[in-house]
LUMTI-404378 format. One line per field, with one value per residue (C-alpha): residue number from 1; residue in three letters; x, y, z. Coordinates in nm, 3 decimals, always signed. Layout:
% LUMTI-404378
i NUM, ...
aa ALA, ...
c1 X, ...
c2 Y, ...
c3 Z, ...
***
This chain:
% LUMTI-404378
i 1, 2, 3, 4, 5, 6, 7, 8, 9, 10, 11, 12, 13, 14, 15, 16, 17, 18, 19, 20, 21, 22, 23, 24, 25, 26, 27, 28, 29, 30, 31, 32, 33, 34, 35, 36, 37, 38, 39, 40, 41, 42, 43, 44, 45, 46, 47, 48, 49, 50, 51, 52, 53, 54, 55, 56, 57, 58, 59, 60, 61, 62, 63, 64, 65, 66, 67, 68, 69, 70, 71, 72, 73, 74, 75, 76, 77, 78, 79, 80, 81, 82, 83, 84, 85, 86, 87
aa MET, SER, GLU, GLN, LYS, VAL, LEU, GLU, ILE, GLN, GLN, GLY, ILE, TRP, ILE, ASP, GLU, GLN, TRP, ILE, HIS, HIS, ALA, GLN, LEU, GLY, THR, PRO, LEU, ARG, VAL, VAL, VAL, ARG, PRO, GLY, GLU, ILE, ARG, ILE, VAL, GLY, ALA, ALA, ALA, ASN, ALA, GLU, GLN, ALA, ASP, LEU, SER, VAL, GLN, GLY, TRP, ASN, VAL, PHE, ARG, SER, LEU, GLY, ARG, ASP, ALA, PRO, SER, GLY, ARG, LEU, PRO, ASP, ALA, ALA, GLU, LYS, HIS, ASP, HIS, TYR, LEU, TYR, GLY, LYS, GLY
c1 -0.768, -1.004, -1.255, -1.513, -1.757, -2.027, -2.017, -2.264, -2.044, -2.185, -1.888, -1.574, -1.421, -1.195, -0.975, -0.872, -0.494, -0.508, -0.636, -0.347, -0.099, -0.249, -0.230, +0.142, +0.110, +0.366, +0.397, +0.353, +0.034, -0.082, -0.450, -0.528, -0.865, -1.007, -1.364, -1.548, -1.248, -1.047, -0.734, -0.499, -0.147, +0.185, +0.400, +0.691, +0.480, +0.405, +0.776, +0.842, +0.567, +0.728, +1.060, +0.887, +0.725, +1.063, +1.208, +0.913, +0.958, +1.330, +1.254, +0.990, +1.230, +1.498, +1.275, +1.378, +1.747, +1.867, +1.619, +1.771, +1.734, +1.423, +1.354, +1.028, +1.086, +0.728, +0.669, +0.551, +0.311, +0.171, +0.205, -0.161, -0.104, +0.207, +0.070, -0.296, -0.323, -0.544, -0.517
c2 +2.019, +1.778, +1.949, +1.799, +1.952, +1.791, +1.940, +1.924, +1.913, +2.061, +2.151, +2.093, +2.116, +2.375, +2.281, +2.572, +2.621, +2.637, +2.279, +2.159, +2.355, +2.223, +1.866, +1.926, +1.772, +2.001, +2.027, +1.873, +1.684, +1.353, +1.265, +0.893, +0.781, +0.442, +0.311, +0.498, +0.710, +1.010, +1.069, +1.367, +1.291, +1.467, +1.335, +1.296, +1.064, +0.860, +0.829, +0.714, +0.454, +0.332, +0.291, +0.084, -0.128, -0.198, -0.290, -0.520, -0.702, -0.744, -0.905, -1.129, -1.244, -1.329, -1.557, -1.885, -1.812, -1.970, -2.258, -2.605, -2.830, -3.046, -3.266, -3.398, -3.650, -3.622, -3.247, -3.192, -3.484, -3.407, -3.029, -2.983, -3.219, -3.036, -2.685, -2.725, -3.062, -3.193, -3.501
c3 +1.395, +1.235, +1.013, +0.783, +0.541, +0.332, -0.015, -0.298, -0.606, -0.925, -1.143, -0.940, -0.597, -0.436, -0.141, +0.076, +0.086, +0.467, +0.480, +0.266, +0.479, +0.804, +0.673, +0.602, +0.257, +0.095, -0.281, -0.526, -0.449, -0.591, -0.635, -0.602, -0.738, -0.640, -0.636, -0.361, -0.267, -0.380, -0.175, -0.189, -0.067, -0.077, -0.361, -0.117, +0.100, -0.208, -0.289, +0.067, +0.030, -0.293, -0.108, +0.160, -0.109, -0.270, +0.070, +0.135, -0.194, -0.127, +0.210, +0.051, -0.222, +0.037, +0.246, +0.083, +0.031, +0.356, +0.363, +0.398, +0.098, +0.081, +0.380, +0.241, -0.035, -0.162, -0.118, -0.476, -0.457, -0.110, -0.091, +0.015, +0.306, +0.425, +0.374, +0.469, +0.643, +0.363, +0.147
***
């Protein structure tokens, strides 16, 4: 079921419990407010996202651990050339 309604908000908004149940959001809920967007998500989904974020950072931090020591004697001086083909 995909249902949309256009609402004219005057004092607040009420979200029918059936919509929340159908979306399988569970409880508690988290409201995320960003420019141009208000998103309602299950707090458990947010915790799962945080776990993925931690895993992502761990992978990112490990990227250089097995790299061989410098093969370019002038890497600091000519880093733009090696990275971007400039200079």
